C-alpha positions in Angstrom: -19.3 26.6 27.8 -16.6 24.0 28.5 -17.5 22.0 25.4 -17.5 25.1 23.2 -14.0 26.1 24.5 -12.7 22.5 23.9 -14.1 22.6 20.3 -12.5 26.0 19.7 -9.1 24.7 21.0 -9.4 21.6 18.9 -10.0 23.6 15.7 -7.2 26.0 16.6 -4.7 23.1 17.1 -5.8 21.6 13.7 -5.4 25.0 12.0 -1.9 25.4 13.4 -1.0 21.9 12.2 -2.4 22.6 8.7 -0.4 25.9 8.6 2.8 24.1 9.6 2.2 21.5 6.9 1.7 24.3 4.3 5.0 25.8 5.3 6.7 22.5 4.9 5.1 22.0 1.5 6.2 25.5 0.4 9.8 24.6 1.5 9.5 21.4 -0.5 8.1 23.3 -3.6 11.1 25.6 -3.4 13.5 22.7 -3.3 11.9 21.1 -6.3 12.0 24.4 -8.2 15.7 24.7 -7.5 16.3 21.1 -8.7 14.4 21.7 -11.9 16.1 25.0 -12.6 19.5 23.4 -12.1 18.7 20.6 -14.6 20.6 21.3 -17.8 17.9 19.8 -20.0 14.7 17.7 -19.8 16.8 14.7 -20.7 19.4 14.0 -18.1 22.3 11.5 -18.7 21.5 8.2 -17.0 24.0 6.6 -14.7 25.0 3.1 -15.8 23.1 0.2 -14.0 24.9 -1.6 -11.2 23.8 -5.2 -10.2 20.3 -4.5 -11.6 19.0 -5.6 -15.0 15.9 -4.3 -16.8 13.5 -7.2 -17.5 10.6 -5.3 -19.0 8.7 -2.0 -19.3 5.2 -0.8 -19.9 4.5 2.8 -21.0 1.4 3.9 -19.1 -0.8 6.5 -20.7 -0.9 8.5 -17.5 1.5 9.5 -14.7 2.0 6.4 -12.4 1.7 7.0 -8.7 1.4 3.5 -7.1 2.0 -0.1 -7.9 0.9 -3.4 -6.2 1.5 -6.9 -7.6 -0.7 -9.9 -6.9 0.0 -13.1 -8.7 0.7 -12.4 -12.4 -1.0 -9.0 -12.4 0.5 -5.6 -11.6 -2.0 -2.9 -10.5 -0.8 0.5 -11.4 -2.5 3.8 -10.4 -1.9 6.6 -12.8 -3.2 10.1 -13.1 -5.3 10.7 -16.2 -5.7 6.9 -16.6 -7.0 5.6 -13.2 -6.3 2.0 -12.3 -4.4 0.0 -14.9 -4.2 -3.8 -14.6 -1.2 -5.1 -16.4 -0.4 -8.8 -17.1 3.2 -9.5 -16.0 3.1 -13.3 -16.5 5.8 -12.7 -19.0 7.7 -9.9 -17.3 9.8 -9.2 -20.4 6.6 -8.3 -22.3 3.9 -6.8 -19.9 0.5 -6.2 -21.5 -2.6 -4.3 -20.5 -5.4 -6.5 -19.3 -8.0 -3.9 -18.2 -8.5 -0.5 -16.7 -10.9 1.4 -14.5 -11.1 5.2 -14.8 -10.9 7.0 -11.5 -9.9 10.6 -10.9 -6.5 11.3 -9.3 -5.6 7.9 -7.8 -2.7 7.6 -5.4 -1.7 4.3 -3.7 -3.4 1.0 -4.3 -3.7 -2.2 -2.2 -5.0 -5.5 -3.5 -6.7 -8.1 -1.4 -8.2 -11.1 -3.1 -10.1 -9.9 -6.1 -10.6 -6.3 -4.8 -8.4 -3.3 -5.4 -8.6 -0.6 -2.8 -7.6 2.8 -4.2 -6.7 5.9 -2.3 -7.9 8.9 -4.4 -8.5 12.6 -4.2 -12.1 11.9 -3.4 -11.7 9.1 -0.9 -11.4 5.3 -0.9 -12.6 3.5 -4.0 -13.1 -0.3 -4.0 -12.8 -1.9 -7.4 -13.8 -5.5 -8.2 -11.1 -7.0 -10.4 -12.3 -10.6 -10.4 -12.5 -10.1 -14.2 -9.2 -8.2 -14.8 -10.4 -7.3 -18.3 -13.5 -5.5 -17.0 -13.0 -4.1 -13.5 -16.1 -2.6 -11.9 -16.7 -0.3 -9.0 -17.9 -2.1 -5.8 -18.0 0.7 -3.2 -16.8 4.2 -2.2 -15.9 5.7 1.1 -16.2 9.5 0.8 -13.5 11.5 2.7 -15.5 14.7 2.1 -13.2 16.7 -0.1 -10.0 15.5 1.8 -7.4 13.6 -0.3 -6.7 10.0 0.6 -3.1 9.2 -0.1 -2.5 5.6 1.1 -4.4 2.5 2.2 -3.4 -0.8 3.9 -5.8 -3.7 4.4 -5.9 -6.0 7.5 -8.8 -8.2 8.6 -11.7 -6.5 6.7 -10.4 -3.1 7.8 -9.0 -0.5 5.5 -6.5 1.9 7.1 -6.6 5.1 5.1 -4.3 8.2 5.4 -6.4 11.3 4.7 -4.7 14.6 4.4 -6.0 17.0 7.0 -8.0 14.2 8.7 -5.3 11.8 9.9 -5.8 8.0 9.9 -9.3 6.7 9.0 -10.2 3.1 9.8 -12.9 1.9 7.5 -14.9 -1.4 7.8 -14.9 -3.0 4.4 -16.4 -6.4 5.4 -19.2 -5.3 3.0 -17.3 -3.8 0.1 -20.5 -2.3 -1.3 -21.0 -0.2 1.8 -17.8 0.7 3.6 -18.4 2.5 6.9 -16.1 4.4 9.3 -15.1 2.4 12.4 -12.7 4.8 14.0 -10.2 7.6 13.3 -7.1 9.3 14.7 -7.5 12.8 13.4 -4.7 14.6 15.3 -2.3 13.7 12.5 -3.2 16.3 9.9 -0.2 15.5 7.6 -0.7 11.7 7.6 0.8 10.4 4.3 1.6 6.7 4.2 0.6 3.8 6.4 1.8 0.2 7.2 -0.2 -2.0 9.5 1.5 -4.8 11.5 -0.5 -6.6 14.2 -2.3 -4.1 16.3 -0.2 -1.2 15.3 -0.5 1.2 12.5 2.8 2.9 11.5 2.0 6.3 9.8 4.6 8.3 7.9 3.6 11.9 8.5 4.8 14.4 6.0 5.8 16.8 8.7 9.0 14.9 9.6 7.9 12.1 11.9 6.8 8.5 12.2 3.7 8.0 14.3 2.8 4.6 15.9 -0.8 4.2 16.7 -2.4 1.3 18.6 -5.4 0.1 16.6 -6.2 -2.9 18.8 -9.6 -1.2 19.3 -10.4 0.1 15.9 -13.2 2.3 17.3 -10.7 4.2 19.5 -7.1 4.2 18.1 -4.6 5.5 20.6 -1.0 6.9 20.1 1.7 4.5 21.2 4.9 6.2 20.2 6.6 8.5 17.7 10.0 9.3 16.2 11.0 12.7 14.8 12.7 12.0 11.5 15.3 14.2 9.9 13.4 14.8 6.7 9.9 14.3 5.3 8.6 10.9 6.3 7.3 9.8 2.9 6.9 6.0 3.3 7.3 3.3 5.9 7.7 -0.5 5.7 7.8 -2.7 8.8 9.5 -6.1 9.1 9.8 -7.8 12.5 11.0 -5.2 15.0 12.3 -2.8 12.4 10.6 0.1 10.6 12.2 1.3 7.4 11.4 5.0 6.7 11.9 6.7 3.4 12.7 10.3 4.5 13.0 12.3 1.3 16.3 14.1 1.1 17.5 12.5 4.3 17.5 9.0 2.8 16.6 5.7 4.5 16.2 5.5 8.3 16.0 2.1 10.1 14.2 2.3 13.4 14.0 -0.3 16.2 10.4 -0.5 17.2 10.6 -3.5 19.5 9.4 -1.1 22.1 6.7 0.8 20.2 6.5 3.5 22.9 10.1 4.5 22.4 11.5 3.8 18.9 15.2 4.2 18.5 17.5 4.6 15.5 19.4 1.5 14.5 21.0 2.7 11.2 20.7 4.9 8.2 21.6 5.2 4.6 22.1 8.6 2.9 20.5 8.3 -0.6 21.6 10.3 -3.6 18.1 11.4 -4.4 14.7 12.0 -2.8 13.8 8.7 -1.1 10.0 8.4 -1.7 9.1 4.7 -1.3 10.6 1.6 0.3 10.0 -2.1 0.1 12.0 -4.7 2.1 12.5 -8.3 1.0 15.2 -10.9 1.6 17.5 -8.5 3.5 17.4 -5.9 0.8 15.6 -2.5 0.9 14.4 -1.3 -2.5 14.2 2.5 -2.4 12.9 4.8 -5.1 14.8 8.1 -5.3 12.8 10.2 -7.7 15.4 11.6 -10.3 18.0 9.0 -9.3 15.8 5.9 -10.0 16.0 2.7 -7.9 18.5 2.0 -5.2 18.9 -1.5 -3.6 20.4 -1.4 -0.1 21.6 -4.4 1.9 20.0 -4.1 5.4 20.8 -7.5 6.7 22.9 -5.6 9.3 20.6 -2.8 10.2 23.3 -0.8 11.9 25.4 -0.7 8.7 23.3 -0.6 5.5 25.3 -1.0 2.3 24.4 0.0 -1.3 24.3 -3.2 -3.5 22.7 -2.1 -6.7 21.1 0.8 -8.6 19.3 1.6 -11.8 18.7 5.2 -13.0 15.3 5.5 -14.9 16.2 8.1 -17.6 13.7 10.9 -18.4 11.6 9.9 -15.4 11.0 10.1 -11.7 11.0 6.7 -9.8 8.2 7.1 -7.3 6.9 3.8 -6.0 8.2 0.2 -5.8 6.7 -3.2 -5.1 8.8 -6.5 -4.9 7.3 -9.8 -5.8 9.6 -12.9 -5.9 12.9 -11.8 -7.4 11.5 -8.9 -9.4 11.0 -5.2 -8.4 8.2 -3.3 -10.0 8.8 0.5 -10.2 6.2 3.1 -11.0 8.0 6.0 -12.7 6.0 9.2 -12.9 7.0 10.0 -16.5 8.0 6.7 -18.2 5.5 4.1 -16.8 6.1 0.7 -15.2 9.6 -0.7 -15.0 10.4 -4.3 -14.1 13.9 -5.0 -12.7 15.8 -8.0 -11.4 18.6 -7.7 -8.8 21.7 -9.5 -10.0 24.1 -8.7 -7.2 25.2 -10.7 -4.2 22.4 -11.7 -1.9 22.6 -11.1 1.9 23.6 -14.1 3.8 21.7 -15.4 6.8 23.7 -15.8 10.0 25.3 -19.1 11.2 23.4 -21.1 13.7 24.4 -20.7 17.4 25.6 -23.9 19.3 26.3 -25.3 22.7 23.1 -24.2 24.2 22.8 -25.0 27.9 20.1 -24.4 30.5 20.5 -24.3 34.3 17.8 -24.0 36.8 18.7 -21.1 39.2 15.7 -21.4 41.5 12.1 -22.6 41.3 11.2 -19.7 38.9 14.1 -19.0 36.7 16.4 -20.7 34.2 19.8 -19.4 33.0 20.7 -20.0 29.3 24.1 -19.8 27.6 25.1 -20.5 24.0 27.9 -19.9 21.6 27.5 -17.1 19.0 28.9 -18.4 15.7 27.8 -15.5 13.5 29.1 -12.0 12.9 26.2 -10.6 10.9 23.2 -11.3 13.0 20.6 -8.7 13.8 19.5 -10.6 16.9 18.5 -14.0 18.4 15.2 -15.7 18.8 14.8 -18.1 21.8 12.0 -20.6 21.6 10.7 -22.0 24.9 8.5 -25.1 24.8 6.5 -26.3 27.8 4.8 -29.7 27.3 1.2 -29.9 28.5 -0.3 -33.4 28.6 -3.6 -33.5 26.7 -3.0 -30.1 25.2 -0.7 -28.6 22.5 2.7 -27.6 23.8 2.9 -24.0 25.1 5.4 -22.1 22.8 6.9 -18.8 23.9 9.3 -16.7 21.7 11.8 -14.3 23.1 13.9 -11.9 21.0 17.3 -10.6 22.0 19.7 -8.2 20.4 22.8 -9.1 18.4 25.9 -10.5 20.2 23.8 -12.0 23.0 25.1 -15.2 24.5 23.3 -15.4 27.8 19.7 -15.0 29.0 17.9 -15.3 32.4 14.4 -16.6 31.8 12.4 -15.5 34.9 8.8 -15.8 36.1 8.6 -19.6 35.3 6.4 -22.2 37.0 8.3 -24.2 39.6 8.8 -28.0 39.3 8.2 -27.7 35.5 10.1 -29.1 32.6 11.0 -26.6 29.9 12.7 -27.1 26.5 14.8 -24.4 24.8 16.4 -23.7 21.4 17.9 -20.6 19.9 18.7 -19.2 16.4 20.2 -16.1 14.9 18.5 -13.9 12.4 19.1 -10.9 10.2 17.3 -9.2 7.2 18.2 -12.1 4.9 16.5 -14.7 7.1 17.1 -16.9 10.1 19.8 -19.5 10.8 19.1 -23.1 11.7 18.1 -23.8 15.3 20.7 -24.7 17.8 20.6 -27.9 19.8 17.6 -28.3 22.0 18.1 -28.5 25.7 15.8 -29.1 28.6 15.7 -28.3 32.3 13.3 -28.7 35.2 12.8 -25.7 37.6 13.3 -26.5 41.3 10.2 -27.6 43.1 11.4 -26.0 46.3 13.0 -22.6 46.7 16.5 -22.5 48.1 17.2 -20.4 51.2 19.4 -17.3 50.6 21.4 -14.5 52.3 23.0 -17.0 54.8 25.2 -15.1 57.3 27.5 -16.4 60.1 28.6 -14.4 63.1 30.4 -15.3 66.4 28.0 -15.3 69.3 30.4 -16.6 72.1 34.0 -17.8 71.9 32.9 -21.3 70.9 29.5 -20.5 69.3 28.5 -19.3 65.8 25.1 -17.9 65.0 23.5 -18.6 61.6 20.7 -16.6 59.9 19.2 -17.1 56.5 16.1 -16.2 54.5 13.4 -18.9 54.1 12.2 -18.6 50.5 10.1 -21.7 50.3 6.6 -22.4 51.5 6.6 -26.2 51.2 9.7 -27.4 53.0 9.7 -30.1 55.7 13.0 -28.7 57.2 16.5 -27.4 56.5 19.8 -29.2 56.2 22.8 -27.2 57.4 26.2 -28.4 56.2 29.3 -27.3 58.3 32.7 -27.6 56.8 36.0 -27.4 58.9 39.2 -27.4 56.8 42.0 -29.6 58.2 45.4 -29.1 56.6 46.8 -32.4 55.2 43.5 -34.1 55.8 40.0 -34.2 54.2 37.7 -31.5 55.4 35.5 -32.4 58.3 31.9 -32.3 57.2 29.0 -32.1 59.7 25.3 -32.2 58.8 22.7 -30.6 61.0 18.9 -30.8 60.5 16.5 -28.2 61.7 12.7 -27.8 61.5 10.6 -26.1 58.8 10.2 -22.3 58.9 13.4 -22.0 60.8 15.7 -19.1 59.8 18.1 -19.0 62.8 20.5 -21.6 64.3 23.1 -21.4 67.1 26.0 -23.8 66.5 27.6 -24.5 69.9 30.5 -26.5 71.3 32.9 -25.5 68.6 36.7 -25.4 68.8 38.1 -22.0 69.6 40.2 -20.1 67.1 38.8 -22.1 64.2 37.2 -21.0 60.9 34.0 -22.9 60.0 32.1 -22.7 56.6 28.3 -23.2 56.3 25.7 -23.6 53.7 22.0 -24.5 54.0 19.2 -26.0 51.8 15.5 -26.8 52.2 14.0 -30.2 51.8 10.7 -32.0 51.8 9.6 -35.6 51.3 10.2 -35.4 47.5 13.2 -33.2 46.7 15.8 -30.9 48.1 16.5 -27.3 47.0 19.7 -25.9 45.7 22.3 -24.9 48.4 22.3 -21.3 49.7 25.4 -19.1 49.5 28.3 -20.2 51.6 29.2 -18.2 54.7 32.0 -18.5 57.2 33.1 -17.2 60.7 36.1 -17.8 63.0 35.5 -18.6 66.6 37.4 -16.5 69.2 40.9 -17.9 70.0 41.8 -19.0 73.6 43.2 -16.0 75.5 46.9 -16.3 76.3 47.8 -16.8 80.1 49.5 -13.9 81.6 53.3 -14.4 82.4 54.4 -14.7 86.1 56.4 -11.8 87.3 58.9 -12.1 90.2 59.1 -9.2 92.6 62.1 -8.5 94.7 
């Protein structure tokens, strides 16, 4: 009975999700209808290009939907034509090398000699080792559900399937792909980008979903971000996710904490942002009726438009960047090849004056000078030599404008080397100077306190933080105006945390600090504490009585 109720609830939730998606699709259809009705004619006047030059064009026989470039070949998926393999070795004169007819293809991903195509009938794997004669190698049937996008990582195909969520398919044997796992609570899954153990899914219902795919057999949700518009595409670079959000433009999200993505910046596009590709600090965004827009995202908090090219008579739908060329699949005019000619984003200047100071046996305090004004953040590299083994390298990422860092949880009595560099979307700076420091082998005592016990006695207490001391050294300082301070050293046994300092001068302030020691080293000093002994009481004056 319980299982039956759970199944009914599961079907009900899915039905509600599908209904919500249908409502969003209806709203989108109305939007498109309004746009088409407002268009004065099928041929709209094109805006003049800005910082973008047309290199070449290939008129496809069908309606292009996706594009992927590998080497000198562009793989274009087009309705009515299937997969088109176009030779772009001479980008000014692209030519058709071969084709494979597949019904209603959407996005394509190429790995090696295999083209993975998301289609209305599922995932198709095409062998393109001979580009002039591609052949079908395998099929994964999504059972009448449309597959919209596919990304490949380590013999696994991550496929977004409308109504079925994210499907993870084992393609180690391309002739017989099999399902490894799925996350089917995302009925409106549209586009996917895999980075490490995380799959970033652009869900058409206005959200970005982050799914942990470390265990492909059991993907789990890690985080999500509710976008303003339709999440139509996502591209991940480092700790940033770039989301094409339809009429809401480009959103840049900080995903350094995948469980809680936050907005870093946004750019409001003139058209319907449908696809995004990030390269060299530039985001290439297709905007349907407005063509291609190129946005400088080297400063994620303040994206700036740097170039544009309006594809007349068409609808720019997908984009892929290879080298210094952008390949745009336009739904009505074919494949366009562009070159950006504007100013390139500049990588930040290198930080300098890096210093490292041991604070205690387990932490090091770093400081440096920030010499850049356009960094997106800093990368600290820590190196720990290990005799007989490769050095242990640890990387730490910090936000922009950082100039200090406390590196905690280190191994005591260990030598560490550090260097730091700045980065932004355009790249990374040179490394700073390298500096080294050894953590203390013995922990310093702390919370030293001094209180007056008797008129000529001061009681000291402290916290013993070490487990390997042979004893403690107490240093007492007595200021003497016009003379050097009087310094007295007192030694007490290990595990001691209390000391009564006697035979002191009355009415005098004394300063104390304490440190641990053993046969090899001494610790850092504790905090300094002070107390003033009780002054001698004044003698009462004699009174004469008459």
